[in-house]
N, CA and C atoms as a LAMMPS dump frame, in Angstrom:
ITEM: TIMESTEP
0
ITEM: NUMBER OF ATOMS
486
ITEM: BOX BOUNDS ff ff ff
-5.0000000000000000e+02 5.0000000000000000e+02
-5.0000000000000000e+02 5.0000000000000000e+02
-5.0000000000000000e+02 5.0000000000000000e+02
ITEM: ATOMS id mol type element x y z
1 1 1 N -242.361 -230.428 -154.106
2 1 2 C -242.389 -229.249 -154.925
3 1 3 C -243.817 -228.394 -154.561
4 2 1 N -243.323 -227.201 -155.121
5 2 2 C -244.189 -226.22 -154.92
6 2 3 C -245.504 -225.772 -156.186
7 3 1 N -246.475 -225.391 -155.698
8 3 2 C -247.513 -225.104 -157.128
9 3 3 C -247.259 -224.7 -158.429
10 4 1 N -246.299 -223.501 -158.197
11 4 2 C -245.77 -223.174 -159.38
12 4 3 C -244.666 -224.208 -160.298
13 5 1 N -244.298 -225.009 -159.532
14 5 2 C -243.518 -226.238 -160.28
15 5 3 C -244.345 -227.012 -160.838
16 6 1 N -245.544 -227.405 -159.925
17 6 2 C -246.433 -228.181 -160.634
18 6 3 C -247.166 -227.999 -161.94
19 7 1 N -247.258 -226.59 -161.441
20 7 2 C -248.59 -226.029 -162.872
21 7 3 C -247.347 -226.207 -163.988
22 8 1 N -246.011 -225.858 -164.032
23 8 2 C -244.894 -225.775 -164.69
24 8 3 C -245.063 -227.551 -165.267
25 9 1 N -244.716 -228.051 -164.628
26 9 2 C -244.606 -229.937 -165.212
27 9 3 C -246.073 -229.932 -166.061
28 10 1 N -247.19 -229.375 -165.788
29 10 2 C -248.025 -229.8 -166.063
30 10 3 C -248.296 -229.172 -167.263
31 11 1 N -247.836 -228.369 -167.931
32 11 2 C -247.853 -227.288 -168.607
33 11 3 C -246.869 -227.928 -169.784
34 12 1 N -245.815 -228.305 -169.452
35 12 2 C -244.725 -229.329 -170.133
36 12 3 C -245.239 -230.095 -170.58
37 13 1 N -246.179 -231.33 -169.996
38 13 2 C -246.988 -231.912 -170.302
39 13 3 C -247.89 -232.606 -171.436
40 14 1 N -248.746 -231.405 -170.993
41 14 2 C -249.715 -230.885 -172.063
42 14 3 C -249.337 -230.358 -173.007
43 15 1 N -248.195 -229.344 -173.028
44 15 2 C -247.402 -229.374 -174.87
45 15 3 C -246.96 -230.476 -175.527
46 16 1 N -246.435 -231.325 -174.683
47 16 2 C -245.76 -232.354 -175.185
48 16 3 C -246.661 -232.65 -176.294
49 17 1 N -247.971 -233.265 -175.044
50 17 2 C -249.003 -234.379 -175.343
51 17 3 C -249.653 -233.374 -176.756
52 18 1 N -250.227 -232.492 -176.742
53 18 2 C -250.527 -231.879 -178.086
54 18 3 C -249.807 -231.66 -179.471
55 19 1 N -248.304 -231.238 -179.041
56 19 2 C -247.69 -231.802 -180.295
57 19 3 C -248.248 -233.385 -180.859
58 20 1 N -247.764 -234.241 -179.633
59 20 2 C -248.344 -235.511 -180.583
60 20 3 C -249.314 -235.859 -181.249
61 21 1 N -250.524 -234.95 -180.861
62 21 2 C -251.577 -235.026 -181.524
63 21 3 C -252.68 -235.999 -180.086
64 22 1 N -252.117 -236.137 -179.024
65 22 2 C -253.052 -237.072 -177.985
66 22 3 C -253.909 -236.031 -177.397
67 23 1 N -253.745 -234.859 -176.955
68 23 2 C -254.31 -233.833 -176.368
69 23 3 C -255.635 -233.379 -177.115
70 24 1 N -256.232 -233.287 -176.212
71 24 2 C -258.025 -232.731 -177.231
72 24 3 C -257.698 -231.162 -177.892
73 25 1 N -258.273 -231.147 -178.774
74 25 2 C -258.064 -229.821 -179.437
75 25 3 C -258.203 -228.442 -179.002
76 26 1 N -257.343 -227.827 -179.247
77 26 2 C -257.085 -226.489 -178.391
78 26 3 C -258.189 -225.367 -178.552
79 27 1 N -258.566 -224.412 -178.067
80 27 2 C -259.658 -223.893 -177.878
81 27 3 C -259.205 -222.704 -179.397
82 28 1 N -260.292 -222.275 -179.55
83 28 2 C -259.95 -221.179 -181.04
84 28 3 C -259.388 -219.951 -180.39
85 29 1 N -258.66 -219.772 -181.119
86 29 2 C -257.253 -218.743 -181.178
87 29 3 C -258.062 -217.566 -180.912
88 30 1 N -257.316 -216.355 -180.387
89 30 2 C -257.559 -215.065 -180.357
90 30 3 C -257.775 -214.164 -181.714
91 31 1 N -258.956 -213.478 -182.404
92 31 2 C -259.138 -213.04 -183.585
93 31 3 C -258.878 -211.448 -183.432
94 32 1 N -258.415 -210.891 -184.29
95 32 2 C -258.303 -209.514 -184.299
96 32 3 C -258.818 -208.637 -183.708
97 33 1 N -260.241 -208.715 -183.885
98 33 2 C -260.94 -208.047 -182.962
99 33 3 C -260.868 -208.001 -181.337
100 34 1 N -260.411 -209.288 -180.72
101 34 2 C -260.098 -209.706 -179.456
102 34 3 C -258.9 -209.023 -179.112
103 35 1 N -257.834 -209.243 -180.254
104 35 2 C -256.324 -208.945 -180.113
105 35 3 C -256.712 -206.999 -179.976
106 36 1 N -257.21 -206.343 -180.573
107 36 2 C -257.808 -204.971 -180.776
108 36 3 C -258.343 -204.485 -179.444
109 37 1 N -259.228 -205.248 -178.83
110 37 2 C -259.914 -204.78 -177.635
111 37 3 C -258.471 -205.078 -176.701
112 38 1 N -257.963 -206.159 -176.453
113 38 2 C -256.832 -206.062 -175.252
114 38 3 C -256.18 -204.887 -175.779
115 39 1 N -255.482 -204.365 -176.988
116 39 2 C -254.533 -203.387 -177.026
117 39 3 C -255.358 -202.399 -176.439
118 40 1 N -256.744 -202.005 -176.665
119 40 2 C -257.577 -200.838 -176.327
120 40 3 C -257.587 -200.858 -174.897
121 41 1 N -257.547 -201.667 -173.922
122 41 2 C -257.82 -201.98 -172.426
123 41 3 C -256.267 -201.661 -171.668
124 42 1 N -255.314 -202.223 -172.752
125 42 2 C -253.869 -201.72 -172.01
126 42 3 C -253.836 -200.235 -172.43
127 43 1 N -254.096 -199.439 -173.625
128 43 2 C -254.181 -198.485 -173.673
129 43 3 C -254.31 -197.346 -172.879
130 44 1 N -256.248 -198.006 -172.332
131 44 2 C -257.056 -196.861 -171.425
132 44 3 C -256.043 -197.079 -170.203
133 45 1 N -255.66 -198.181 -169.386
134 45 2 C -254.771 -198.396 -168.383
135 45 3 C -253.836 -197.75 -168.22
136 46 1 N -252.904 -197.498 -169.233
137 46 2 C -251.609 -196.71 -169.458
138 46 3 C -251.731 -195.218 -169.467
139 47 1 N -252.86 -194.823 -169.984
140 47 2 C -252.868 -193.462 -169.904
141 47 3 C -253.536 -192.941 -168.904
142 48 1 N -254.315 -193.909 -168.116
143 48 2 C -255.033 -193.353 -166.864
144 48 3 C -253.482 -193.402 -165.829
145 49 1 N -252.707 -194.474 -166.423
146 49 2 C -251.025 -194.335 -165.665
147 49 3 C -250.309 -193.561 -165.438
148 50 1 N -250.231 -192.583 -166.668
149 50 2 C -249.251 -192.122 -167.046
150 50 3 C -248.084 -192.283 -167.65
151 51 1 N -248.7 -193.934 -168.151
152 51 2 C -247.274 -194.756 -168.576
153 51 3 C -247.12 -194.837 -170.095
154 52 1 N -246.805 -194.43 -170.884
155 52 2 C -246.933 -194.588 -172.195
156 52 3 C -246.164 -196.106 -172.883
157 53 1 N -246.613 -197.165 -173.241
158 53 2 C -246.049 -198.388 -173.299
159 53 3 C -246.297 -198.903 -174.905
160 54 1 N -245.723 -200.006 -174.791
161 54 2 C -245.745 -200.681 -176.33
162 54 3 C -246.363 -201.778 -175.806
163 55 1 N -247.566 -202.231 -177.045
164 55 2 C -248.556 -203.27 -176.545
165 55 3 C -248.122 -204.339 -177.643
166 56 1 N -247.869 -205.451 -177.126
167 56 2 C -247.924 -206.784 -178.226
168 56 3 C -248.757 -207.847 -177.774
169 57 1 N -249.89 -208.325 -178.631
170 57 2 C -250.33 -209.43 -178.34
171 57 3 C -249.892 -210.533 -179.723
172 58 1 N -250.071 -211.682 -179.281
173 58 2 C -249.684 -213.218 -179.655
174 58 3 C -250.588 -214.02 -179.932
175 59 1 N -250.601 -215.064 -180.444
176 59 2 C -251.43 -216.145 -180.704
177 59 3 C -250.71 -217.225 -179.946
178 60 1 N -251.174 -218.208 -179.963
179 60 2 C -250.681 -219.273 -178.82
180 60 3 C -249.535 -219.881 -179.4
181 61 1 N -248.985 -219.404 -180.674
182 61 2 C -247.69 -220.128 -180.518
183 61 3 C -246.563 -218.814 -180.238
184 62 1 N -246.838 -217.877 -180.053
185 62 2 C -246.32 -216.408 -179.956
186 62 3 C -246.009 -215.833 -181.046
187 63 1 N -246.756 -216.112 -182.254
188 63 2 C -246.625 -215.347 -183.245
189 63 3 C -247.201 -214.148 -183.114
190 64 1 N -246.882 -212.737 -183.723
191 64 2 C -247.812 -211.675 -183.093
192 64 3 C -248.969 -211.383 -184.119
193 65 1 N -250.169 -211.1 -183.321
194 65 2 C -251.387 -211.004 -184.608
195 65 3 C -251.32 -208.965 -184.092
196 66 1 N -250.989 -208.378 -182.773
197 66 2 C -251.029 -206.784 -182.987
198 66 3 C -249.699 -206.315 -182.559
199 67 1 N -249.252 -204.88 -182.689
200 67 2 C -248.326 -204.384 -182.134
201 67 3 C -249.112 -202.937 -181.835
202 68 1 N -248.858 -202.149 -181.069
203 68 2 C -249.384 -201.142 -180.776
204 68 3 C -247.779 -200.43 -180.007
205 69 1 N -247.769 -199.644 -180.567
206 69 2 C -246.689 -198.527 -180.035
207 69 3 C -247.129 -197.091 -179.559
208 70 1 N -247.359 -196.798 -177.849
209 70 2 C -247.508 -195.345 -177.967
210 70 3 C -246.971 -194.522 -178.241
211 71 1 N -247.316 -193.274 -178.602
212 71 2 C -246.123 -192.136 -178.623
213 71 3 C -245.411 -191.632 -177.182
214 72 1 N -244.527 -191.835 -177.408
215 72 2 C -243.506 -191.489 -175.991
216 72 3 C -243.055 -192.552 -175.285
217 73 1 N -243.65 -193.722 -175.977
218 73 2 C -243.098 -195.121 -175.259
219 73 3 C -241.504 -195.382 -175.334
220 74 1 N -240.663 -196.013 -174.527
221 74 2 C -239.113 -196.533 -174.681
222 74 3 C -238.875 -196.97 -175.697
223 75 1 N -237.996 -196.543 -176.743
224 75 2 C -237.569 -197.749 -177.854
225 75 3 C -237.506 -198.615 -177.585
226 76 1 N -236.439 -199.061 -176.536
227 76 2 C -236.122 -200.639 -176.451
228 76 3 C -237.962 -201.462 -175.616
229 77 1 N -238.552 -200.731 -175.853
230 77 2 C -239.852 -201.385 -175.526
231 77 3 C -240.483 -202.124 -176.69
232 78 1 N -239.976 -201.367 -177.831
233 78 2 C -240.2 -201.864 -179.108
234 78 3 C -240.14 -203.537 -179.745
235 79 1 N -239.068 -203.575 -178.888
236 79 2 C -238.712 -205.514 -178.836
237 79 3 C -239.021 -206.324 -177.464
238 80 1 N -239.119 -205.282 -176.507
239 80 2 C -239.405 -206.407 -175.254
240 80 3 C -241.07 -206.425 -174.871
241 81 1 N -241.853 -205.811 -176.017
242 81 2 C -243.37 -206.011 -175.591
243 81 3 C -243.473 -207.508 -176.298
244 82 1 N -242.995 -207.656 -177.78
245 82 2 C -243.148 -209.087 -178.594
246 82 3 C -242.462 -210.094 -177.634
247 83 1 N -241.402 -209.764 -177.491
248 83 2 C -240.815 -210.86 -176.461
249 83 3 C -241.576 -210.938 -175.218
250 84 1 N -241.797 -210.146 -174.678
251 84 2 C -243.102 -210.627 -173.266
252 84 3 C -243.939 -211.623 -173.557
253 85 1 N -244.585 -211.099 -175.208
254 85 2 C -246.091 -211.716 -175.427
255 85 3 C -245.636 -213.209 -175.827
256 86 1 N -244.394 -213.34 -176.557
257 86 2 C -243.86 -214.52 -177.034
258 86 3 C -243.671 -215.256 -176.138
259 87 1 N -242.659 -215.144 -174.945
260 87 2 C -242.624 -215.705 -173.396
261 87 3 C -243.667 -216.209 -172.806
262 88 1 N -244.961 -215.443 -172.859
263 88 2 C -246.074 -216.035 -172.145
264 88 3 C -246.572 -216.372 -173.362
265 89 1 N -246.798 -216.79 -174.346
266 89 2 C -247.073 -217.7 -174.932
267 89 3 C -246.091 -219.345 -175.117
268 90 1 N -245.142 -219.14 -175.081
269 90 2 C -243.966 -220.289 -175.78
270 90 3 C -244.343 -220.997 -174.211
271 91 1 N -244.496 -220.218 -173.141
272 91 2 C -243.937 -221.057 -172.04
273 91 3 C -244.896 -221.34 -171.168
274 92 1 N -246.201 -220.581 -171.329
275 92 2 C -247.57 -221.112 -171.186
276 92 3 C -247.792 -220.167 -169.772
277 93 1 N -247.544 -219.203 -169.332
278 93 2 C -246.777 -218.9 -168.02
279 93 3 C -246.81 -217.272 -168.185
280 94 1 N -247.154 -216.331 -167.005
281 94 2 C -246.959 -215.076 -167.301
282 94 3 C -245.106 -215.04 -166.975
283 95 1 N -244.799 -213.659 -167.594
284 95 2 C -243.39 -213.477 -167.534
285 95 3 C -242.604 -213.279 -166.084
286 96 1 N -243.421 -213.088 -165.335
287 96 2 C -243.142 -212.787 -163.587
288 96 3 C -242.876 -214.126 -163.437
289 97 1 N -243.855 -214.976 -163.394
290 97 2 C -243.915 -216.373 -162.851
291 97 3 C -242.547 -216.988 -163.19
292 98 1 N -242.565 -216.987 -164.617
293 98 2 C -240.996 -217.536 -165.187
294 98 3 C -239.65 -217.214 -164.727
295 99 1 N -239.969 -215.6 -164.67
296 99 2 C -238.58 -214.834 -163.671
297 99 3 C -238.67 -215.654 -162.543
298 100 1 N -239.498 -215.817 -161.239
299 100 2 C -239.411 -216.206 -160.28
300 100 3 C -238.732 -217.694 -159.978
301 101 1 N -239.229 -218.347 -161.556
302 101 2 C -238.634 -219.785 -161.818
303 101 3 C -237.309 -219.954 -162.336
304 102 1 N -236.312 -218.834 -163.407
305 102 2 C -235.462 -218.346 -163.533
306 102 3 C -234.336 -218.231 -162.74
307 103 1 N -234.558 -217.929 -161.07
308 103 2 C -233.479 -217.229 -160.104
309 103 3 C -232.701 -218.429 -160.064
310 104 1 N -231.345 -217.757 -159.586
311 104 2 C -230.124 -218.803 -159.387
312 104 3 C -230.832 -220.323 -158.206
313 105 1 N -230.728 -221.259 -158.513
314 105 2 C -231.436 -222.12 -157.553
315 105 3 C -232.867 -222.984 -158.456
316 106 1 N -233.502 -221.905 -159.013
317 106 2 C -234.744 -222.222 -159.656
318 106 3 C -234.533 -223.266 -160.685
319 107 1 N -235.428 -223.827 -160.789
320 107 2 C -235.435 -225.056 -161.76
321 107 3 C -235.124 -224.998 -162.908
322 108 1 N -235.65 -223.214 -163.765
323 108 2 C -235.695 -222.673 -164.845
324 108 3 C -234.054 -221.615 -164.956
325 109 1 N -233.697 -222.033 -163.929
326 109 2 C -232.505 -220.984 -163.902
327 109 3 C -231.631 -220.968 -165.268
328 110 1 N -231.349 -219.94 -166.324
329 110 2 C -230.724 -220.102 -167.089
330 110 3 C -231.65 -220.211 -168.658
331 111 1 N -232.785 -220.081 -168.44
332 111 2 C -233.686 -220.308 -169.513
333 111 3 C -233.503 -219.092 -170.711
334 112 1 N -233.67 -217.811 -169.556
335 112 2 C -233.475 -216.303 -171.017
336 112 3 C -232.2 -216.501 -171.569
337 113 1 N -231.209 -217.514 -171.572
338 113 2 C -230.243 -217.821 -172.536
339 113 3 C -230.501 -218.701 -173.442
340 114 1 N -231.713 -219.22 -173.492
341 114 2 C -232.01 -219.935 -174.746
342 114 3 C -233.181 -219.287 -175.674
343 115 1 N -233.212 -219.868 -176.996
344 115 2 C -233.953 -219.798 -177.869
345 115 3 C -233.675 -218.391 -178.655
346 116 1 N -232.311 -218.04 -178.537
347 116 2 C -231.076 -216.878 -179.273
348 116 3 C -231.478 -215.866 -178.361
349 117 1 N -232.1 -215.964 -177.089
350 117 2 C -232.222 -214.73 -175.979
351 117 3 C -233.219 -214 -176.27
352 118 1 N -234.404 -215.135 -176.586
353 118 2 C -235.847 -214.198 -176.972
354 118 3 C -236.592 -214.407 -175.726
355 119 1 N -236.365 -215.411 -174.797
356 119 2 C -237.006 -215.438 -173.6
357 119 3 C -237.004 -214.094 -172.696
358 120 1 N -238.205 -213.103 -172.178
359 120 2 C -237.582 -212.628 -171.35
360 120 3 C -238.42 -212.974 -169.872
361 121 1 N -237.285 -213.017 -169.023
362 121 2 C -237.752 -213.459 -167.704
363 121 3 C -238.241 -212.11 -166.561
364 122 1 N -238.841 -211.293 -166.573
365 122 2 C -239.847 -210.582 -165.985
366 122 3 C -240.716 -209.676 -166.343
367 123 1 N -241.301 -209.449 -165.377
368 123 2 C -243.346 -209.204 -165.872
369 123 3 C -243.427 -208.079 -166.802
370 124 1 N -244.529 -208.698 -167.31
371 124 2 C -245.4 -207.715 -168.31
372 124 3 C -245.991 -208.387 -169.323
373 125 1 N -245.672 -209.671 -169.606
374 125 2 C -246.106 -210.447 -170.365
375 125 3 C -247.055 -211.788 -169.447
376 126 1 N -247.99 -212.132 -170.44
377 126 2 C -249.63 -212.968 -169.268
378 126 3 C -250.035 -213.565 -170.823
379 127 1 N -250.199 -214.978 -170.11
380 127 2 C -251.164 -215.858 -171.467
381 127 3 C -252.693 -215.534 -171.506
382 128 1 N -253.188 -215.802 -172.515
383 128 2 C -254.888 -215.651 -172.412
384 128 3 C -255.254 -217.01 -172.498
385 129 1 N -256.353 -217.225 -171.293
386 129 2 C -256.521 -218.748 -171.482
387 129 3 C -257.891 -218.688 -171.764
388 130 1 N -258.324 -219.833 -172.528
389 130 2 C -259.681 -220.107 -172.764
390 130 3 C -260.135 -221.596 -172.536
391 131 1 N -261.09 -221.419 -171.657
392 131 2 C -261.463 -223.135 -171.846
393 131 3 C -259.98 -224.121 -170.735
394 132 1 N -258.937 -223.018 -170.484
395 132 2 C -257.901 -223.688 -169.543
396 132 3 C -257.169 -223.786 -170.785
397 133 1 N -257.035 -223.52 -171.833
398 133 2 C -256.168 -223.758 -172.825
399 133 3 C -255.132 -222.038 -173.223
400 134 1 N -254.179 -222.33 -173.482
401 134 2 C -253.689 -220.882 -173.986
402 134 3 C -253.673 -220.408 -175.413
403 135 1 N -254.459 -219.357 -175.655
404 135 2 C -254.856 -219.098 -177.019
405 135 3 C -254.012 -217.905 -177.559
406 136 1 N -252.95 -217.343 -176.157
407 136 2 C -252.806 -216.348 -177.028
408 136 3 C -251.882 -215.73 -175.573
409 137 1 N -251.413 -214.162 -175.815
410 137 2 C -250.658 -213.804 -175.145
411 137 3 C -250.49 -212.297 -175.373
412 138 1 N -250.503 -211.23 -173.904
413 138 2 C -249.812 -209.999 -174.271
414 138 3 C -248.625 -209.586 -173.509
415 139 1 N -248.215 -208.846 -174.287
416 139 2 C -246.952 -208.432 -174.148
417 139 3 C -246.912 -206.645 -173.594
418 140 1 N -246.363 -206.168 -172.583
419 140 2 C -246.624 -205.032 -171.982
420 140 3 C -244.91 -204.7 -171.919
421 141 1 N -244.358 -203.155 -172.587
422 141 2 C -243.269 -202.877 -172.017
423 141 3 C -243.235 -201.299 -171.89
424 142 1 N -242.689 -200.301 -171.449
425 142 2 C -242.717 -199.124 -170.939
426 142 3 C -242.477 -198.73 -169.386
427 143 1 N -243.238 -199.379 -168.527
428 143 2 C -243.395 -198.944 -167.38
429 143 3 C -242.33 -199.565 -166.672
430 144 1 N -242.388 -199.335 -165.486
431 144 2 C -241.783 -200.671 -164.147
432 144 3 C -242.773 -201.863 -164.615
433 145 1 N -241.734 -203.044 -164.08
434 145 2 C -242.247 -204.076 -164.298
435 145 3 C -243.562 -203.966 -163.25
436 146 1 N -243.823 -203.673 -162.481
437 146 2 C -244.963 -203.351 -161.707
438 146 3 C -246.488 -202.967 -162.394
439 147 1 N -245.983 -201.856 -163.421
440 147 2 C -246.921 -200.818 -163.812
441 147 3 C -247.028 -202.04 -165.004
442 148 1 N -245.91 -202.484 -165.789
443 148 2 C -246.426 -203.341 -167.025
444 148 3 C -247.338 -204.496 -166.501
445 149 1 N -247.156 -204.956 -165.338
446 149 2 C -248.031 -206.28 -165.255
447 149 3 C -249.33 -205.433 -164.732
448 150 1 N -249.564 -204.456 -164.218
449 150 2 C -250.697 -204.039 -163.646
450 150 3 C -251.485 -203.47 -165.304
451 151 1 N -250.916 -203.207 -166.456
452 151 2 C -251.55 -203.018 -167.521
453 151 3 C -251.638 -204.006 -168.421
454 152 1 N -251.102 -204.822 -168.244
455 152 2 C -251.376 -206.393 -168.964
456 152 3 C -252.706 -206.804 -167.945
457 153 1 N -252.612 -206.945 -166.628
458 153 2 C -253.761 -207.393 -166.215
459 153 3 C -255.084 -206.588 -166.656
460 154 1 N -255.211 -205.512 -166.454
461 154 2 C -256.276 -204.615 -166.904
462 154 3 C -256.567 -204.974 -168.375
463 155 1 N -255.469 -205.282 -169.097
464 155 2 C -255.729 -205.484 -170.72
465 155 3 C -256.518 -206.679 -170.988
466 156 1 N -256.35 -207.637 -170.045
467 156 2 C -257.261 -208.761 -169.756
468 156 3 C -258.174 -209.164 -169.061
469 157 1 N -258.596 -208.16 -168.6
470 157 2 C -260.129 -207.965 -167.948
471 157 3 C -261.454 -208.027 -168.993
472 158 1 N -262.076 -208.891 -168.961
473 158 2 C -263.033 -208.94 -169.775
474 158 3 C -262.431 -210.257 -170.915
475 159 1 N -261.358 -210.748 -171.219
476 159 2 C -261.112 -211.753 -171.472
477 159 3 C -261.616 -212.836 -170.464
478 160 1 N -262.053 -214.242 -171.066
479 160 2 C -261.905 -215.422 -170.264
480 160 3 C -260.582 -215.754 -170.193
481 161 1 N -260.04 -215.988 -168.812
482 161 2 C -258.698 -216.123 -168.618
483 161 3 C -258.67 -217.363 -167.72
484 162 1 N -259.097 -218.462 -168.035
485 162 2 C -258.956 -219.548 -167.094
486 162 3 C -258.588 -220.739 -167.924
């Protein structure tokens, strides 16, 4: 079993325990002010790269806290960014990592066809962690996968993400 598979199993077990009330109480969720700061950093990074994007920030359950669509962003990105944020929150991992696990032969092959097609299995979504607990997620869409990931990482600078 590789590191990614081990981390996934740990996340799934932790989530199951939390649903049963066995795990410690989760850290406080993201505030609107924190979501706005994440979006501001994402927009600054996207402007610096010359890539207009859609930015979505979600809470730990994947419910959207903030939606920001930059002028000139792709119309499809309006659905993809919230999907990436939801996926990162729901699966407690980056959408790029989920995508690797969802490849043919991977332990999560076919996962993108679950949840009524809501799962996004390519980069641009990252969970936000506080004290090791997922408290939210960011989804970025509008550039290449590499650009979306770079912007998402920049958006989380300054956020304790451990």
